[in-house]
Residue, then its C-alpha position, 0 to 999 in steps of 0.5 A: m339638732r346641734t347635739l346630734l350633729l356633733a355626736l356623728k363627726p367621728v362617725t364621718g370623720d370630721p373632728a369634734p371641736a374640743v370644749i374650751s370652758t364656759c362662755p363669761n360673757v354677760v347677758d343683759e335680760g332687760e331687768t337682770t344680767r346673767e353669765c351666757g354659760a354656753k360650751l365654747r369650743a376650740p375653733l377648727r377652721d379660722d382665729m374666732i371663739h364663737c358661743r353658738a348660744c349667745g352670739r358673742r365672738w372673740p378674736r384672736n386678738e381677745w384670746e388672752h383676755l378670754g383667758q384671763l376672765l376664764q381663769a377669774a371665774a375658776a378660781 
């Protein structure tokens, strides 16, 4: 359903949020952990980057730290 809604945004005039990167949040799955890896999108209306898959939120004051995590993951 989300994919369909995102695909329709250009048709309805709503801009689709740009993909920033993948979510670096570590998800605890009981005995194991994994990186979330879902797409992170640029916020359109507020100062919060939100991962829709794992629920992790980064307010504006944490964006620099998020950028460092993304750069480290890319290296």
